[in-house]
Structures are given as C-alpha cells and as structure tokens.
VMD Tcl script that draws the C-alpha trace (Angstrom):
set ca {
  {42.88 1.38 -26.79}
  {40.35 0.73 -23.99}
  {40.55 -1.23 -20.77}
  {38.86 -4.32 -22.19}
  {41.85 -4.86 -24.55}
  {44.18 -4.90 -21.54}
  {41.80 -7.17 -19.69}
  {41.62 -9.56 -22.66}
  {45.43 -9.83 -22.82}
  {45.68 -10.36 -19.12}
  {43.03 -13.06 -19.25}
  {44.83 -14.90 -22.00}
  {48.06 -14.72 -19.94}
  {46.27 -16.07 -16.83}
  {44.77 -18.98 -18.80}
  {48.18 -19.79 -20.27}
  {49.68 -19.73 -16.73}
  {46.93 -22.07 -15.50}
  {47.51 -24.47 -18.41}
  {51.28 -24.34 -17.77}
  {50.90 -25.14 -14.01}
  {48.11 -27.70 -14.14}
  {47.63 -28.91 -17.75}
  {45.52 -31.94 -16.87}
  {43.09 -30.01 -14.63}
  {42.91 -26.79 -16.63}
  {39.98 -27.65 -18.91}
  {37.27 -26.66 -16.48}
  {38.94 -23.41 -15.52}
  {39.61 -22.47 -19.14}
  {35.97 -23.12 -20.11}
  {34.53 -21.00 -17.28}
  {36.96 -18.13 -17.78}
  {36.47 -17.96 -21.50}
  {32.70 -18.15 -21.06}
  {32.66 -15.31 -18.49}
  {34.86 -13.22 -20.80}
  {32.57 -13.83 -23.72}
  {29.55 -12.54 -21.73}
  {31.41 -9.41 -20.60}
  {32.76 -8.82 -24.15}
  {29.25 -9.16 -25.61}
  {27.72 -6.67 -23.15}
  {30.58 -4.21 -23.70}
  {30.15 -4.39 -27.44}
  {26.42 -3.56 -27.17}
  {27.03 -0.67 -24.83}
  {30.16 0.91 -26.30}
  {31.42 -0.60 -29.62}
  {28.07 -0.47 -31.47}
  {28.01 3.33 -31.21}
  {31.41 3.83 -32.86}
  {29.82 3.83 -36.35}
  {26.38 4.51 -37.72}
  {26.66 2.06 -40.64}
  {23.86 -0.51 -40.73}
  {26.25 -3.32 -41.72}
  {28.65 -2.43 -38.91}
  {25.96 -2.28 -36.30}
  {24.42 -5.60 -37.44}
  {27.83 -7.25 -37.24}
  {28.45 -5.89 -33.75}
  {25.01 -7.07 -32.56}
  {25.61 -10.56 -34.08}
  {28.97 -10.74 -32.35}
  {27.55 -9.49 -29.07}
  {24.56 -11.83 -28.96}
  {26.67 -14.82 -30.00}
  {29.24 -13.97 -27.27}
  {26.61 -13.70 -24.58}
  {24.84 -16.93 -25.56}
  {28.01 -19.02 -25.86}
  {29.44 -17.51 -22.70}
  {26.31 -18.28 -20.62}
  {26.36 -21.88 -21.95}
  {29.99 -22.31 -21.02}
  {29.51 -20.98 -17.50}
  {26.22 -22.51 -16.44}
  {25.71 -25.67 -18.57}
  {28.39 -27.80 -16.86}
  {26.93 -26.99 -13.43}
  {23.34 -27.57 -14.55}
  {24.24 -31.14 -15.60}
  {26.81 -31.85 -12.94}
  {26.61 -35.60 -13.32}
  {28.02 -35.37 -16.86}
  {30.00 -32.19 -16.28}
  {33.27 -33.70 -17.51}
  {31.81 -34.53 -20.92}
  {30.15 -31.18 -21.16}
  {33.38 -29.37 -20.38}
  {35.06 -31.17 -23.25}
  {32.19 -30.42 -25.66}
  {32.23 -26.78 -24.62}
  {35.90 -26.62 -25.56}
  {34.95 -27.36 -29.20}
  {32.00 -24.93 -28.98}
  {34.22 -22.19 -27.68}
  {36.87 -22.97 -30.38}
  {34.27 -22.64 -33.11}
  {32.83 -19.48 -31.47}
  {36.32 -17.91 -31.45}
  {36.85 -18.58 -35.12}
  {33.46 -16.98 -35.95}
  {34.29 -14.07 -33.61}
  {37.67 -13.59 -35.32}
  {35.88 -13.21 -38.70}
  {33.34 -10.73 -37.26}
  {36.01 -8.67 -35.50}
  {38.09 -8.55 -38.68}
  {35.03 -7.14 -40.50}
  {34.45 -4.65 -37.66}
  {38.10 -3.46 -37.95}
  {37.72 -2.92 -41.69}
  {34.50 -0.93 -41.24}
  {36.11 1.28 -38.56}
  {39.09 1.96 -40.76}
  {36.79 2.88 -43.66}
  {35.15 5.44 -41.40}
  {38.60 6.90 -40.46}
  {38.75 5.24 -37.02}
  {41.39 2.93 -35.55}
  {40.66 -0.77 -35.75}
  {44.02 -2.24 -34.69}
  {42.63 -3.49 -31.44}
  {40.06 -5.58 -33.24}
  {42.58 -6.98 -35.62}
  {44.77 -8.08 -32.78}
  {41.85 -9.63 -30.97}
  {40.92 -11.49 -34.15}
  {44.42 -12.99 -34.42}
  {44.35 -13.86 -30.68}
  {40.95 -15.57 -31.14}
  {42.33 -17.73 -33.93}
  {45.35 -18.81 -31.89}
  {43.22 -19.62 -28.78}
  {40.76 -21.49 -30.98}
  {43.48 -23.70 -32.41}
  {44.79 -24.44 -28.97}
  {41.29 -25.35 -27.71}
  {40.91 -27.77 -30.60}
  {44.15 -29.44 -29.57}
  {43.67 -29.52 -25.77}
  {41.01 -32.34 -25.55}
  {43.24 -34.72 -27.53}
  {45.98 -36.65 -25.75}
  {48.89 -34.64 -27.15}
  {50.80 -35.14 -23.93}
  {51.48 -32.88 -20.97}
  {54.67 -31.36 -22.48}
  {52.81 -30.13 -25.61}
  {49.93 -28.76 -23.60}
  {52.44 -26.85 -21.42}
  {54.16 -25.52 -24.49}
  {50.72 -24.16 -25.57}
  {50.30 -22.62 -22.17}
  {53.64 -20.82 -22.50}
  {52.60 -19.50 -25.89}
  {49.31 -18.17 -24.48}
  {51.11 -16.67 -21.53}
  {53.63 -14.87 -23.78}
  {50.95 -13.73 -26.30}
  {48.60 -12.50 -23.57}
  {51.32 -10.65 -21.76}
  {52.60 -8.88 -24.95}
  {49.02 -7.91 -25.88}
  {48.33 -6.48 -22.41}
  {51.57 -4.48 -22.49}
  {50.70 -3.19 -26.01}
  {47.19 -2.18 -24.82}
  {48.63 -0.39 -21.75}
  {51.16 1.54 -23.81}
  {48.58 2.59 -26.46}
  {45.75 3.40 -24.09}
  {43.73 6.51 -24.81}
  {45.18 9.75 -23.38}
  {42.75 12.19 -21.83}
  {43.81 15.81 -22.18}
  {42.63 18.58 -19.87}
  {40.81 21.42 -21.66}
  {43.03 24.46 -22.16}
  {41.72 27.96 -22.81}
  {43.15 29.33 -26.05}
  {43.33 33.00 -26.91}
  {43.95 34.56 -30.27}
  {47.24 36.51 -30.53}
  {45.50 39.40 -32.31}
  {43.10 39.69 -29.36}
  {46.02 39.90 -27.00}
  {47.59 42.69 -29.05}
  {44.26 44.62 -29.10}
  {43.98 44.30 -25.35}
  {47.54 45.66 -24.93}
  {46.63 48.62 -27.18}
  {43.52 49.33 -25.14}
  {45.57 49.34 -21.97}
  {48.09 51.77 -23.45}
  {45.29 54.09 -24.55}
  {43.73 53.94 -21.12}
  {47.00 54.95 -19.56}
  {47.67 57.72 -22.02}
  {45.05 60.28 -20.62}
  {46.40 59.76 -17.15}
  {49.84 60.80 -18.36}
  {48.43 63.93 -20.05}
  {46.54 64.93 -16.88}
  {49.70 64.54 -14.80}
  {51.73 66.74 -17.15}
  {49.02 69.37 -17.04}
  {49.06 69.55 -13.26}
  {52.83 70.00 -13.24}
  {52.43 73.07 -15.55}
}
mol new
graphics top color blue
foreach p $ca { graphics top sphere $p radius 0.5 }
foreach p [lrange $ca 0 end-1] q [lrange $ca 1 end] { graphics top cylinder $p $q radius 0.2 }
display resetview
C-alpha cells in the first residue's frame, strides 16, 4: 500500500472534519480539495500505476482514469476563480460534476483492481478507493440540497470516520522494504571448512617431523 492511499484517507477525514465544523461554508473548500486531489491522483496514475501491468486494456483504463481526473480536477480548482462573479453557482455545479466523476472513477478503479488480481498482484487498495469514491459521491449529491445542518454534520462524521479508518489501514499495510542480505550455501561453508582443515594438516605434519 503506497503513500497515496494514506493521503487519500487523510484527505477524506479532513473534508469530513471541515463539513462537521462548518457545514454551511464547506462547499467551496470541499470542491477545491477534491479537485486538487483528482489532479494529483491522475498524475500519480500516469507515472506509477500504469506500469504495474502490461495489458493493453489495463493501461487504457488507467490512462482514461488519469486524464479524466486531471481534467475534472483542474476545472474544480480554477473554474470558480475564473468566473468569480458567479463562483457560488459554479461551486454548486462542480459538486455534481465531482459526484459524477467519482462514480465513474469507482467503476474504473474496480476494473483496475480486477486486472491487477488477474495478473497476480494486489488490488485491495483500488477496491477500497472505489468504495470510498461511491460514498463520497453520494454525499456530494446530497450536500447542495437543503437537508439541514444536522444531516450534513452527520455526513461529515461519516467521512471523518471512514477517512481515518482507511488512513490507518493504509499505514498498517504499507510496503515493507527489506535490506539485501548475503546468502551462502551450507554446502559451500562445509567445503570451506574442509579446505581449512586440509591447509592446517601439513603444518601439523611438519611440526611432528621437527620434534623427531
């Protein structure tokens, strides 16, 4: 499990905390954070995830997911500031765009996980991210509607708990780097011992000859 999985879980927890503390003013922060995360995730997929398998279908899926993430992420980060006069409306529209993007991303990540497993690699991280994307997407669909501050805060608590659990899981299952260890064959060690004994044997004979 790489560092991006931990970062994703931590981000979800932070967004949940923001929604919990300031539910009415959290829309702008959520849009920008999710947009920035989508861009980073897309770049990481192109640089790292695409090389995990040589299958053409796998690589095409990863590239589709990456380019979609970058495009939607850039829109979410810069579009509201480019049209500042109608930024409030754009933020609400981007919530729906991000929600739809997350559903599509969940499907693509589920396919990526299946392809990795078919190649004998672990795809649990992508499965968990797909589930998290679906949950966040449902929450984003609900936030723009007037469900009330209490319900929005409950959603924030759920995101906080889910993100924290995912980050802890990623930290505990991170990749372990082992230092290289020189291995020697037991038979070689036995041969070396025999050679040393043979080398010592003439010395013993010479010593006994001198004594005579």
